[in-house]
Jmol script that loads the backbone (N, CA, C; Angstrom):
load data "model"
ATOM      1  N   MET A   1     145.345  69.249 182.909  1.00  0.00           N
ATOM      2  CA  MET A   1     145.702  69.134 184.338  1.00  0.00           C
ATOM      3  C   MET A   1     144.363  68.840 185.128  1.00  0.00           C
ATOM      4  N   ALA A   2     144.288  67.904 185.945  1.00  0.00           N
ATOM      5  CA  ALA A   2     143.081  67.464 186.755  1.00  0.00           C
ATOM      6  C   ALA A   2     142.563  68.704 187.419  1.00  0.00           C
ATOM      7  N   ARG A   3     141.223  68.960 187.558  1.00  0.00           N
ATOM      8  CA  ARG A   3     140.616  70.007 188.188  1.00  0.00           C
ATOM      9  C   ARG A   3     139.844  69.468 189.460  1.00  0.00           C
ATOM     10  N   LEU A   4     139.985  70.265 190.449  1.00  0.00           N
ATOM     11  CA  LEU A   4     138.933  70.018 191.630  1.00  0.00           C
ATOM     12  C   LEU A   4     138.023  71.132 191.825  1.00  0.00           C
ATOM     13  N   LEU A   5     136.766  70.703 191.416  1.00  0.00           N
ATOM     14  CA  LEU A   5     135.682  71.730 191.473  1.00  0.00           C
ATOM     15  C   LEU A   5     134.725  71.440 192.712  1.00  0.00           C
ATOM     16  N   VAL A   6     134.388  72.435 193.505  1.00  0.00           N
ATOM     17  CA  VAL A   6     133.688  72.322 194.694  1.00  0.00           C
ATOM     18  C   VAL A   6     132.142  72.641 194.244  1.00  0.00           C
ATOM     19  N   GLY A   7     131.197  71.797 194.415  1.00  0.00           N
ATOM     20  CA  GLY A   7     129.815  72.072 194.053  1.00  0.00           C
ATOM     21  C   GLY A   7     129.147  72.394 195.388  1.00  0.00           C
ATOM     22  N   SER A   8     127.743  72.394 195.356  1.00  0.00           N
ATOM     23  CA  SER A   8     126.910  72.715 196.500  1.00  0.00           C
ATOM     24  C   SER A   8     127.046  71.639 197.596  1.00  0.00           C
ATOM     25  N   ASP A   9     127.022  70.369 197.157  1.00  0.00           N
ATOM     26  CA  ASP A   9     127.371  69.353 198.321  1.00  0.00           C
ATOM     27  C   ASP A   9     128.270  68.233 197.937  1.00  0.00           C
ATOM     28  N   ASP A  10     129.209  68.586 196.860  1.00  0.00           N
ATOM     29  CA  ASP A  10     130.071  67.531 196.370  1.00  0.00           C
ATOM     30  C   ASP A  10     131.412  68.221 195.887  1.00  0.00           C
ATOM     31  N   LEU A  11     132.420  67.440 195.965  1.00  0.00           N
ATOM     32  CA  LEU A  11     133.774  67.799 195.350  1.00  0.00           C
ATOM     33  C   LEU A  11     133.823  66.922 194.204  1.00  0.00           C
ATOM     34  N   ARG A  12     134.197  67.532 193.077  1.00  0.00           N
ATOM     35  CA  ARG A  12     134.293  66.711 191.735  1.00  0.00           C
ATOM     36  C   ARG A  12     135.826  66.823 191.235  1.00  0.00           C
ATOM     37  N   VAL A  13     136.204  65.788 190.702  1.00  0.00           N
ATOM     38  CA  VAL A  13     137.521  65.595 190.004  1.00  0.00           C
ATOM     39  C   VAL A  13     137.285  65.427 188.673  1.00  0.00           C
ATOM     40  N   LEU A  14     137.724  66.366 187.814  1.00  0.00           N
ATOM     41  CA  LEU A  14     137.372  66.331 186.521  1.00  0.00           C
ATOM     42  C   LEU A  14     138.933  66.134 185.722  1.00  0.00           C
ATOM     43  N   LEU A  15     138.935  65.219 184.711  1.00  0.00           N
ATOM     44  CA  LEU A  15     140.091  64.940 183.891  1.00  0.00           C
ATOM     45  C   LEU A  15     140.017  65.172 182.555  1.00  0.00           C
ATOM     46  N   SER A  16     141.063  65.796 182.045  1.00  0.00           N
ATOM     47  CA  SER A  16     141.237  65.869 180.601  1.00  0.00           C
ATOM     48  C   SER A  16     141.201  64.592 179.873  1.00  0.00           C
ATOM     49  N   TRP A  17     141.097  64.542 178.498  1.00  0.00           N
ATOM     50  CA  TRP A  17     140.818  63.416 177.810  1.00  0.00           C
ATOM     51  C   TRP A  17     142.234  62.600 177.825  1.00  0.00           C
ATOM     52  N   LEU A  18     143.338  63.197 177.953  1.00  0.00           N
ATOM     53  CA  LEU A  18     144.608  62.617 178.071  1.00  0.00           C
ATOM     54  C   LEU A  18     144.694  61.887 179.427  1.00  0.00           C
ATOM     55  N   GLU A  19     144.302  62.667 180.398  1.00  0.00           N
ATOM     56  CA  GLU A  19     144.291  62.011 181.674  1.00  0.00           C
ATOM     57  C   GLU A  19     143.382  60.936 181.996  1.00  0.00           C
ATOM     58  N   ARG A  20     142.359  60.994 181.366  1.00  0.00           N
ATOM     59  CA  ARG A  20     141.290  59.826 181.288  1.00  0.00           C
ATOM     60  C   ARG A  20     141.933  58.685 180.757  1.00  0.00           C
ATOM     61  N   PHE A  21     142.717  58.828 179.742  1.00  0.00           N
ATOM     62  CA  PHE A  21     143.446  57.665 179.182  1.00  0.00           C
ATOM     63  C   PHE A  21     144.592  57.120 180.060  1.00  0.00           C
ATOM     64  N   GLY A  22     145.495  58.098 180.565  1.00  0.00           N
ATOM     65  CA  GLY A  22     146.606  57.674 181.414  1.00  0.00           C
ATOM     66  C   GLY A  22     146.005  57.048 182.690  1.00  0.00           C
ATOM     67  N   ALA A  23     144.930  57.522 183.174  1.00  0.00           N
ATOM     68  CA  ALA A  23     144.460  57.110 184.585  1.00  0.00           C
ATOM     69  C   ALA A  23     143.659  55.725 184.293  1.00  0.00           C
ATOM     70  N   PHE A  24     143.268  55.428 183.161  1.00  0.00           N
ATOM     71  CA  PHE A  24     142.323  54.342 182.837  1.00  0.00           C
ATOM     72  C   PHE A  24     140.935  54.560 183.512  1.00  0.00           C
ATOM     73  N   ALA A  25     140.477  55.868 183.403  1.00  0.00           N
ATOM     74  CA  ALA A  25     139.457  56.272 184.293  1.00  0.00           C
ATOM     75  C   ALA A  25     138.337  57.053 183.145  1.00  0.00           C
ATOM     76  N   GLY A  26     137.389  57.189 183.762  1.00  0.00           N
ATOM     77  CA  GLY A  26     136.264  58.039 182.940  1.00  0.00           C
ATOM     78  C   GLY A  26     136.514  59.461 183.110  1.00  0.00           C
ATOM     79  N   TYR A  27     135.528  60.222 182.797  1.00  0.00           N
ATOM     80  CA  TYR A  27     135.724  61.685 182.769  1.00  0.00           C
ATOM     81  C   TYR A  27     136.078  62.322 184.219  1.00  0.00           C
ATOM     82  N   GLY A  28     135.761  61.574 185.326  1.00  0.00           N
ATOM     83  CA  GLY A  28     136.032  62.036 186.580  1.00  0.00           C
ATOM     84  C   GLY A  28     135.086  61.269 187.460  1.00  0.00           C
ATOM     85  N   PHE A  29     134.949  61.881 188.810  1.00  0.00           N
ATOM     86  CA  PHE A  29     134.164  61.351 189.685  1.00  0.00           C
ATOM     87  C   PHE A  29     133.850  62.265 190.817  1.00  0.00           C
ATOM     88  N   SER A  30     133.013  62.172 191.712  1.00  0.00           N
ATOM     89  CA  SER A  30     132.783  63.248 192.784  1.00  0.00           C
ATOM     90  C   SER A  30     132.471  62.454 194.100  1.00  0.00           C
ATOM     91  N   VAL A  31     132.871  63.102 195.138  1.00  0.00           N
ATOM     92  CA  VAL A  31     132.758  62.523 196.408  1.00  0.00           C
ATOM     93  C   VAL A  31     131.893  63.629 197.347  1.00  0.00           C
ATOM     94  N   PRO A  32     131.018  63.201 198.246  1.00  0.00           N
ATOM     95  CA  PRO A  32     130.314  64.101 198.993  1.00  0.00           C
ATOM     96  C   PRO A  32     131.228  65.078 200.022  1.00  0.00           C
ATOM     97  N   LEU A  33     130.957  66.348 200.068  1.00  0.00           N
ATOM     98  CA  LEU A  33     131.810  67.207 200.859  1.00  0.00           C
ATOM     99  C   LEU A  33     131.737  66.678 202.215  1.00  0.00           C
ATOM    100  N   ALA A  34     130.752  66.032 202.790  1.00  0.00           N
ATOM    101  CA  ALA A  34     130.633  65.534 204.020  1.00  0.00           C
ATOM    102  C   ALA A  34     131.721  64.479 204.360  1.00  0.00           C
ATOM    103  N   ALA A  35     132.293  63.828 203.302  1.00  0.00           N
ATOM    104  CA  ALA A  35     133.180  62.828 203.445  1.00  0.00           C
ATOM    105  C   ALA A  35     134.791  63.395 203.605  1.00  0.00           C
ATOM    106  N   VAL A  36     134.770  64.633 203.237  1.00  0.00           N
ATOM    107  CA  VAL A  36     136.073  65.329 203.261  1.00  0.00           C
ATOM    108  C   VAL A  36     136.637  65.508 204.761  1.00  0.00           C
ATOM    109  N   GLY A  37     137.820  65.035 205.029  1.00  0.00           N
ATOM    110  CA  GLY A  37     138.551  65.244 206.274  1.00  0.00           C
ATOM    111  C   GLY A  37     139.464  66.302 206.188  1.00  0.00           C
ATOM    112  N   ALA A  38     140.749  66.182 206.418  1.00  0.00           N
ATOM    113  CA  ALA A  38     141.775  66.960 206.363  1.00  0.00           C
ATOM    114  C   ALA A  38     142.145  67.399 204.904  1.00  0.00           C
ATOM    115  N   VAL A  39     142.391  68.719 204.877  1.00  0.00           N
ATOM    116  CA  VAL A  39     142.839  69.245 203.404  1.00  0.00           C
ATOM    117  C   VAL A  39     144.002  69.891 203.715  1.00  0.00           C
ATOM    118  N   ARG A  40     145.043  69.778 202.888  1.00  0.00           N
ATOM    119  CA  ARG A  40     146.350  70.368 202.974  1.00  0.00           C
ATOM    120  C   ARG A  40     146.983  70.556 201.611  1.00  0.00           C
ATOM    121  N   VAL A  41     148.063  71.427 201.694  1.00  0.00           N
ATOM    122  CA  VAL A  41     148.946  71.598 200.506  1.00  0.00           C
ATOM    123  C   VAL A  41     150.201  70.900 200.580  1.00  0.00           C
ATOM    124  N   SER A  42     150.749  70.222 199.798  1.00  0.00           N
ATOM    125  CA  SER A  42     152.059  69.543 199.858  1.00  0.00           C
ATOM    126  C   SER A  42     152.957  70.009 198.822  1.00  0.00           C
ATOM    127  N   ASP A  43     154.120  70.447 199.338  1.00  0.00           N
ATOM    128  CA  ASP A  43     155.122  71.022 198.517  1.00  0.00           C
ATOM    129  C   ASP A  43     155.856  69.862 197.781  1.00  0.00           C
ATOM    130  N   ASP A  44     155.886  68.660 198.396  1.00  0.00           N
ATOM    131  CA  ASP A  44     156.505  67.483 197.755  1.00  0.00           C
ATOM    132  C   ASP A  44     155.452  66.381 197.762  1.00  0.00           C
ATOM    133  N   PRO A  45     154.533  66.445 196.644  1.00  0.00           N
ATOM    134  CA  PRO A  45     153.473  65.416 196.600  1.00  0.00           C
ATOM    135  C   PRO A  45     154.064  64.007 196.375  1.00  0.00           C
ATOM    136  N   TRP A  46     155.352  63.961 195.887  1.00  0.00           N
ATOM    137  CA  TRP A  46     155.737  62.497 195.702  1.00  0.00           C
ATOM    138  C   TRP A  46     155.819  61.791 196.932  1.00  0.00           C
ATOM    139  N   SER A  47     156.090  62.505 197.908  1.00  0.00           N
ATOM    140  CA  SER A  47     156.253  61.785 199.314  1.00  0.00           C
ATOM    141  C   SER A  47     154.820  61.444 199.883  1.00  0.00           C
ATOM    142  N   GLU A  48     153.698  61.975 199.189  1.00  0.00           N
ATOM    143  CA  GLU A  48     152.251  61.587 199.603  1.00  0.00           C
ATOM    144  C   GLU A  48     151.862  60.241 198.952  1.00  0.00           C
ATOM    145  N   LEU A  49     152.603  59.729 198.047  1.00  0.00           N
ATOM    146  CA  LEU A  49     152.098  58.665 197.282  1.00  0.00           C
ATOM    147  C   LEU A  49     152.466  57.265 198.238  1.00  0.00           C
ATOM    148  N   ARG A  50     151.285  56.531 198.320  1.00  0.00           N
ATOM    149  CA  ARG A  50     151.357  55.350 199.131  1.00  0.00           C
ATOM    150  C   ARG A  50     150.948  54.160 198.213  1.00  0.00           C
ATOM    151  N   GLY A  51     151.713  53.149 198.261  1.00  0.00           N
ATOM    152  CA  GLY A  51     151.417  51.722 197.718  1.00  0.00           C
ATOM    153  C   GLY A  51     152.116  51.678 196.311  1.00  0.00           C
ATOM    154  N   MET A  52     151.259  51.072 195.403  1.00  0.00           N
ATOM    155  CA  MET A  52     151.686  50.968 194.053  1.00  0.00           C
ATOM    156  C   MET A  52     150.608  51.237 193.016  1.00  0.00           C
ATOM    157  N   ARG A  53     150.895  51.590 191.890  1.00  0.00           N
ATOM    158  CA  ARG A  53     150.007  52.038 190.847  1.00  0.00           C
ATOM    159  C   ARG A  53     149.090  50.751 190.492  1.00  0.00           C
ATOM    160  N   ALA A  54     147.739  51.005 190.272  1.00  0.00           N
ATOM    161  CA  ALA A  54     147.116  49.837 189.948  1.00  0.00           C
ATOM    162  C   ALA A  54     145.530  50.342 189.694  1.00  0.00           C
ATOM    163  N   PRO A  55     145.098  50.738 188.506  1.00  0.00           N
ATOM    164  CA  PRO A  55     145.792  50.999 187.357  1.00  0.00           C
ATOM    165  C   PRO A  55     146.095  52.373 187.170  1.00  0.00           C
ATOM    166  N   GLY A  56     146.970  52.808 186.319  1.00  0.00           N
ATOM    167  CA  GLY A  56     147.341  54.033 186.088  1.00  0.00           C
ATOM    168  C   GLY A  56     148.652  54.279 185.279  1.00  0.00           C
ATOM    169  N   THR A  57     149.249  55.456 185.226  1.00  0.00           N
ATOM    170  CA  THR A  57     150.466  55.714 184.606  1.00  0.00           C
ATOM    171  C   THR A  57     151.366  56.273 185.668  1.00  0.00           C
ATOM    172  N   GLY A  58     152.767  55.926 185.604  1.00  0.00           N
ATOM    173  CA  GLY A  58     153.613  56.274 186.464  1.00  0.00           C
ATOM    174  C   GLY A  58     155.020  56.495 186.088  1.00  0.00           C
ATOM    175  N   LEU A  59     155.677  57.549 186.135  1.00  0.00           N
ATOM    176  CA  LEU A  59     157.137  57.702 185.830  1.00  0.00           C
ATOM    177  C   LEU A  59     157.808  58.488 187.038  1.00  0.00           C
ATOM    178  N   PRO A  60     158.533  57.977 187.852  1.00  0.00           N
ATOM    179  CA  PRO A  60     158.902  58.690 189.124  1.00  0.00           C
ATOM    180  C   PRO A  60     159.405  60.056 188.958  1.00  0.00           C
ATOM    181  N   HIS A  61     158.951  61.055 189.666  1.00  0.00           N
ATOM    182  CA  HIS A  61     159.071  62.496 189.646  1.00  0.00           C
ATOM    183  C   HIS A  61     158.787  63.032 188.329  1.00  0.00           C
ATOM    184  N   VAL A  62     158.011  62.430 187.521  1.00  0.00           N
ATOM    185  CA  VAL A  62     157.504  63.035 186.362  1.00  0.00           C
ATOM    186  C   VAL A  62     156.072  62.995 186.146  1.00  0.00           C
ATOM    187  N   ILE A  63     155.378  61.891 186.379  1.00  0.00           N
ATOM    188  CA  ILE A  63     153.962  61.815 186.302  1.00  0.00           C
ATOM    189  C   ILE A  63     153.536  60.648 187.194  1.00  0.00           C
ATOM    190  N   ALA A  64     152.384  60.869 187.867  1.00  0.00           N
ATOM    191  CA  ALA A  64     151.740  59.734 188.755  1.00  0.00           C
ATOM    192  C   ALA A  64     150.141  60.096 188.527  1.00  0.00           C
ATOM    193  N   LEU A  65     149.656  59.037 187.833  1.00  0.00           N
ATOM    194  CA  LEU A  65     148.149  59.416 187.391  1.00  0.00           C
ATOM    195  C   LEU A  65     147.379  58.042 187.590  1.00  0.00           C
ATOM    196  N   GLY A  66     146.291  58.109 188.430  1.00  0.00           N
ATOM    197  CA  GLY A  66     145.412  57.113 188.537  1.00  0.00           C
ATOM    198  C   GLY A  66     145.231  56.589 190.076  1.00  0.00           C
ATOM    199  N   ALA A  67     144.820  55.242 190.094  1.00  0.00           N
ATOM    200  CA  ALA A  67     144.744  54.747 191.438  1.00  0.00           C
ATOM    201  C   ALA A  67     146.029  54.175 192.080  1.00  0.00           C
ATOM    202  N   TRP A  68     146.441  54.445 193.222  1.00  0.00           N
ATOM    203  CA  TRP A  68     147.516  53.830 193.966  1.00  0.00           C
ATOM    204  C   TRP A  68     146.734  53.074 195.086  1.00  0.00           C
ATOM    205  N   ARG A  69     147.127  51.698 195.093  1.00  0.00           N
ATOM    206  CA  ARG A  69     146.540  50.690 195.990  1.00  0.00           C
ATOM    207  C   ARG A  69     147.714  50.677 197.217  1.00  0.00           C
ATOM    208  N   HIS A  70     146.994  50.569 198.426  1.00  0.00           N
ATOM    209  CA  HIS A  70     147.876  50.393 199.628  1.00  0.00           C
ATOM    210  C   HIS A  70     147.110  49.588 200.551  1.00  0.00           C
ATOM    211  N   SER A  71     147.671  49.402 201.840  1.00  0.00           N
ATOM    212  CA  SER A  71     147.158  48.511 202.870  1.00  0.00           C
ATOM    213  C   SER A  71     145.872  49.078 203.332  1.00  0.00           C
ATOM    214  N   PHE A  72     145.673  50.633 203.326  1.00  0.00           N
ATOM    215  CA  PHE A  72     144.463  51.269 203.764  1.00  0.00           C
ATOM    216  C   PHE A  72     143.393  51.234 202.789  1.00  0.00           C
ATOM    217  N   GLY A  73     143.605  50.819 201.563  1.00  0.00           N
ATOM    218  CA  GLY A  73     142.790  51.132 200.484  1.00  0.00           C
ATOM    219  C   GLY A  73     143.384  51.395 199.138  1.00  0.00           C
ATOM    220  N   ARG A  74     142.760  52.523 198.641  1.00  0.00           N
ATOM    221  CA  ARG A  74     143.457  53.271 197.380  1.00  0.00           C
ATOM    222  C   ARG A  74     143.233  54.580 197.547  1.00  0.00           C
ATOM    223  N   ASP A  75     144.238  55.371 196.658  1.00  0.00           N
ATOM    224  CA  ASP A  75     144.213  56.719 196.564  1.00  0.00           C
ATOM    225  C   ASP A  75     143.990  57.029 195.085  1.00  0.00           C
ATOM    226  N   PHE A  76     143.525  58.371 194.844  1.00  0.00           N
ATOM    227  CA  PHE A  76     143.384  58.759 193.372  1.00  0.00           C
ATOM    228  C   PHE A  76     144.506  59.720 193.302  1.00  0.00           C
ATOM    229  N   VAL A  77     145.561  59.583 192.563  1.00  0.00           N
ATOM    230  CA  VAL A  77     146.594  60.745 192.289  1.00  0.00           C
ATOM    231  C   VAL A  77     146.578  61.270 190.944  1.00  0.00           C
ATOM    232  N   ALA A  78     147.070  62.468 190.783  1.00  0.00           N
ATOM    233  CA  ALA A  78     147.294  63.240 189.483  1.00  0.00           C
ATOM    234  C   ALA A  78     148.379  64.142 189.805  1.00  0.00           C
ATOM    235  N   VAL A  79     149.582  63.595 189.866  1.00  0.00           N
ATOM    236  CA  VAL A  79     150.761  64.466 190.346  1.00  0.00           C
ATOM    237  C   VAL A  79     151.758  64.704 189.025  1.00  0.00           C
ATOM    238  N   TYR A  80     152.128  65.968 188.895  1.00  0.00           N
ATOM    239  CA  TYR A  80     153.055  66.120 187.819  1.00  0.00           C
ATOM    240  C   TYR A  80     154.311  66.919 188.376  1.00  0.00           C
ATOM    241  N   GLY A  81     155.473  66.413 187.952  1.00  0.00           N
ATOM    242  CA  GLY A  81     156.613  66.970 188.242  1.00  0.00           C
ATOM    243  C   GLY A  81     156.870  67.701 189.708  1.00  0.00           C
ATOM    244  N   LYS A  82     157.275  68.895 189.755  1.00  0.00           N
ATOM    245  CA  LYS A  82     157.613  69.504 190.998  1.00  0.00           C
ATOM    246  C   LYS A  82     156.444  70.383 191.469  1.00  0.00           C
ATOM    247  N   ARG A  83     155.220  70.218 190.752  1.00  0.00           N
ATOM    248  CA  ARG A  83     154.151  71.098 191.282  1.00  0.00           C
ATOM    249  C   ARG A  83     153.657  70.828 192.716  1.00  0.00           C
ATOM    250  N   ARG A  84     153.160  71.742 193.361  1.00  0.00           N
ATOM    251  CA  ARG A  84     152.479  71.541 194.628  1.00  0.00           C
ATOM    252  C   ARG A  84     151.233  70.739 194.341  1.00  0.00           C
ATOM    253  N   ALA A  85     150.709  70.113 195.457  1.00  0.00           N
ATOM    254  CA  ALA A  85     149.491  69.463 195.147  1.00  0.00           C
ATOM    255  C   ALA A  85     148.581  69.494 196.371  1.00  0.00           C
ATOM    256  N   VAL A  86     147.251  69.471 196.155  1.00  0.00           N
ATOM    257  CA  VAL A  86     146.250  69.535 196.991  1.00  0.00           C
ATOM    258  C   VAL A  86     145.954  68.047 197.528  1.00  0.00           C
ATOM    259  N   VAL A  87     145.952  67.816 198.965  1.00  0.00           N
ATOM    260  CA  VAL A  87     145.917  66.446 199.548  1.00  0.00           C
ATOM    261  C   VAL A  87     144.577  66.541 200.322  1.00  0.00           C
ATOM    262  N   VAL A  88     143.502  65.666 200.010  1.00  0.00           N
ATOM    263  CA  VAL A  88     142.483  65.493 200.584  1.00  0.00           C
ATOM    264  C   VAL A  88     142.123  64.130 201.055  1.00  0.00           C
ATOM    265  N   ASP A  89     141.979  64.083 202.496  1.00  0.00           N
ATOM    266  CA  ASP A  89     141.681  62.948 203.042  1.00  0.00           C
ATOM    267  C   ASP A  89     140.239  62.731 203.047  1.00  0.00           C
ATOM    268  N   LEU A  90     139.868  61.382 202.869  1.00  0.00           N
ATOM    269  CA  LEU A  90     138.213  61.129 202.549  1.00  0.00           C
ATOM    270  C   LEU A  90     137.972  59.933 203.578  1.00  0.00           C
ATOM    271  N   SER A  91     136.605  59.901 203.945  1.00  0.00           N
ATOM    272  CA  SER A  91     136.196  58.764 204.731  1.00  0.00           C
ATOM    273  C   SER A  91     135.053  58.108 204.059  1.00  0.00           C
ATOM    274  N   GLY A  92     135.003  56.771 204.049  1.00  0.00           N
ATOM    275  CA  GLY A  92     133.849  56.097 203.547  1.00  0.00           C
ATOM    276  C   GLY A  92     133.605  56.248 202.158  1.00  0.00           C
ATOM    277  N   GLN A  93     134.679  56.485 201.285  1.00  0.00           N
ATOM    278  CA  GLN A  93     134.554  56.582 199.838  1.00  0.00           C
ATOM    279  C   GLN A  93     135.418  55.575 199.109  1.00  0.00           C
ATOM    280  N   ARG A  94     135.236  55.396 197.871  1.00  0.00           N
ATOM    281  CA  ARG A  94     136.099  54.492 197.119  1.00  0.00           C
ATOM    282  C   ARG A  94     137.586  54.724 197.282  1.00  0.00           C
ATOM    283  N   PHE A  95     137.952  56.107 197.260  1.00  0.00           N
ATOM    284  CA  PHE A  95     139.450  56.372 197.506  1.00  0.00           C
ATOM    285  C   PHE A  95     139.530  57.080 198.958  1.00  0.00           C
ATOM    286  N   ALA A  96     140.562  56.690 199.528  1.00  0.00           N
ATOM    287  CA  ALA A  96     140.901  57.140 200.949  1.00  0.00           C
ATOM    288  C   ALA A  96     141.544  58.532 200.795  1.00  0.00           C
ATOM    289  N   ARG A  97     142.079  58.895 199.745  1.00  0.00           N
ATOM    290  CA  ARG A  97     142.776  60.122 199.668  1.00  0.00           C
ATOM    291  C   ARG A  97     142.935  60.751 198.077  1.00  0.00           C
ATOM    292  N   LEU A  98     142.911  61.985 197.970  1.00  0.00           N
ATOM    293  CA  LEU A  98     143.282  62.465 196.702  1.00  0.00           C
ATOM    294  C   LEU A  98     144.377  63.262 196.869  1.00  0.00           C
ATOM    295  N   VAL A  99     145.288  63.079 195.724  1.00  0.00           N
ATOM    296  CA  VAL A  99     146.510  63.879 195.711  1.00  0.00           C
ATOM    297  C   VAL A  99     146.686  64.516 194.297  1.00  0.00           C
ATOM    298  N   VAL A 100     146.312  65.916 194.138  1.00  0.00           N
ATOM    299  CA  VAL A 100     146.273  66.425 192.854  1.00  0.00           C
ATOM    300  C   VAL A 100     146.959  67.643 192.715  1.00  0.00           C
ATOM    301  N   SER A 101     148.045  67.664 191.800  1.00  0.00           N
ATOM    302  CA  SER A 101     148.687  68.764 191.430  1.00  0.00           C
ATOM    303  C   SER A 101     147.880  69.961 190.968  1.00  0.00           C
ATOM    304  N   ARG A 102     148.199  71.158 191.478  1.00  0.00           N
ATOM    305  CA  ARG A 102     147.592  72.263 191.037  1.00  0.00           C
ATOM    306  C   ARG A 102     148.372  73.539 190.995  1.00  0.00           C
ATOM    307  N   PRO A 103     148.357  74.360 190.160  1.00  0.00           N
ATOM    308  CA  PRO A 103     149.270  75.670 190.210  1.00  0.00           C
ATOM    309  C   PRO A 103     148.693  76.612 191.263  1.00  0.00           C
ATOM    310  N   ASP A 104     147.383  76.319 191.545  1.00  0.00           N
ATOM    311  CA  ASP A 104     146.754  77.282 192.461  1.00  0.00           C
ATOM    312  C   ASP A 104     146.305  76.478 193.727  1.00  0.00           C
ATOM    313  N   ALA A 105     147.224  75.448 194.250  1.00  0.00           N
ATOM    314  CA  ALA A 105     146.834  74.536 195.169  1.00  0.00           C
ATOM    315  C   ALA A 105     146.395  75.190 196.516  1.00  0.00           C
ATOM    316  N   GLY A 106     147.107  76.223 196.902  1.00  0.00           N
ATOM    317  CA  GLY A 106     146.558  76.947 198.182  1.00  0.00           C
ATOM    318  C   GLY A 106     145.196  77.375 198.137  1.00  0.00           C
ATOM    319  N   ARG A 107     144.872  78.210 197.034  1.00  0.00           N
ATOM    320  CA  ARG A 107     143.505  78.626 196.901  1.00  0.00           C
ATOM    321  C   ARG A 107     142.507  77.469 196.810  1.00  0.00           C
ATOM    322  N   VAL A 108     142.787  76.313 196.076  1.00  0.00           N
ATOM    323  CA  VAL A 108     141.879  75.346 195.911  1.00  0.00           C
ATOM    324  C   VAL A 108     141.740  74.543 197.343  1.00  0.00           C
ATOM    325  N   ALA A 109     142.790  74.493 198.025  1.00  0.00           N
ATOM    326  CA  ALA A 109     142.537  73.817 199.343  1.00  0.00           C
ATOM    327  C   ALA A 109     141.762  74.690 200.290  1.00  0.00           C
ATOM    328  N   ASP A 110     142.105  75.702 200.396  1.00  0.00           N
ATOM    329  CA  ASP A 110     141.152  76.832 201.040  1.00  0.00           C
ATOM    330  C   ASP A 110     139.659  76.702 200.706  1.00  0.00           C
ATOM    331  N   GLU A 111     139.345  76.674 199.444  1.00  0.00           N
ATOM    332  CA  GLU A 111     138.095  76.595 198.922  1.00  0.00           C
ATOM    333  C   GLU A 111     137.415  75.203 199.422  1.00  0.00           C
ATOM    334  N   ILE A 112     138.130  74.116 199.324  1.00  0.00           N
ATOM    335  CA  ILE A 112     137.713  72.905 199.599  1.00  0.00           C
ATOM    336  C   ILE A 112     137.312  72.794 201.219  1.00  0.00           C
ATOM    337  N   ARG A 113     138.265  73.258 201.933  1.00  0.00           N
ATOM    338  CA  ARG A 113     138.053  73.272 203.455  1.00  0.00           C
ATOM    339  C   ARG A 113     136.886  74.136 203.910  1.00  0.00           C
ATOM    340  N   ALA A 114     136.642  75.238 203.305  1.00  0.00           N
ATOM    341  CA  ALA A 114     135.564  76.168 203.625  1.00  0.00           C
ATOM    342  C   ALA A 114     134.237  75.330 203.224  1.00  0.00           C
ATOM    343  N   ALA A 115     134.222  74.804 202.112  1.00  0.00           N
ATOM    344  CA  ALA A 115     132.987  74.076 201.595  1.00  0.00           C
ATOM    345  C   ALA A 115     132.664  72.930 202.482  1.00  0.00           C
ATOM    346  N   ALA A 116     133.820  72.104 202.832  1.00  0.00           N
ATOM    347  CA  ALA A 116     133.531  70.979 203.697  1.00  0.00           C
ATOM    348  C   ALA A 116     133.071  71.355 205.038  1.00  0.00           C
ATOM    349  N   ALA A 117     133.691  72.412 205.584  1.00  0.00           N
ATOM    350  CA  ALA A 117     133.097  72.935 207.090  1.00  0.00           C
ATOM    351  C   ALA A 117     131.627  73.224 206.905  1.00  0.00           C
ATOM    352  N   GLU A 118     131.198  73.992 205.829  1.00  0.00           N
ATOM    353  CA  GLU A 118     129.893  74.446 205.744  1.00  0.00           C
ATOM    354  C   GLU A 118     128.943  73.225 205.393  1.00  0.00           C
ATOM    355  N   ALA A 119     129.492  72.057 204.812  1.00  0.00           N
ATOM    356  CA  ALA A 119     128.761  70.991 204.541  1.00  0.00           C
ATOM    357  C   ALA A 119     128.495  70.163 205.894  1.00  0.00           C
ATOM    358  N   ARG A 120     129.421  70.273 206.853  1.00  0.00           N
ATOM    359  CA  ARG A 120     129.257  69.692 208.166  1.00  0.00           C
ATOM    360  C   ARG A 120     128.318  70.254 209.172  1.00  0.00           C
ATOM    361  N   LEU A 121     127.907  71.602 208.856  1.00  0.00           N
ATOM    362  CA  LEU A 121     126.970  72.334 209.800  1.00  0.00           C
ATOM    363  C   LEU A 121     125.496  71.895 209.693  1.00  0.00           C
TER     364      LEU A 121
END
end "model"
wireframe off; spacefill off
backbone 0.3
color backbone group
C-alpha cells in the first residue's frame, strides 16, 4: 500500500514494487510541504477521482493506481476498495492532488496538516 511520509520540508509518496508496476511510476516522488493546500480524509475516495487514467491501472471500486488526467491537470491516485483515503490538494506541482488510501487516514492527514502549517511559518 502506498505510504505518505512527512519529512522535514517535504511530503513523500512511496510505492511498493507492485504499485510501481501498476502505476507505471518509479519508486515514488516528493512534493514540498509549502505546496500543500487543503488536506482531508475521504470516506468515499472513488468520488474524488477526476478525469481518466493515463497511465496507470484501474478497475472501478477495486483499484485506481497512477496518474489521472483532467481539465485542471493531473492527480496521483492509489485507491483500494472501500478504504478511506487521504486527499491532499497541491499548488504548483506536477500533480494537482494526491488521493491515497490508508488504514490510518485520519492520523496521516493530521500529520500532513500540522507539518504543512509549520512549513508555512
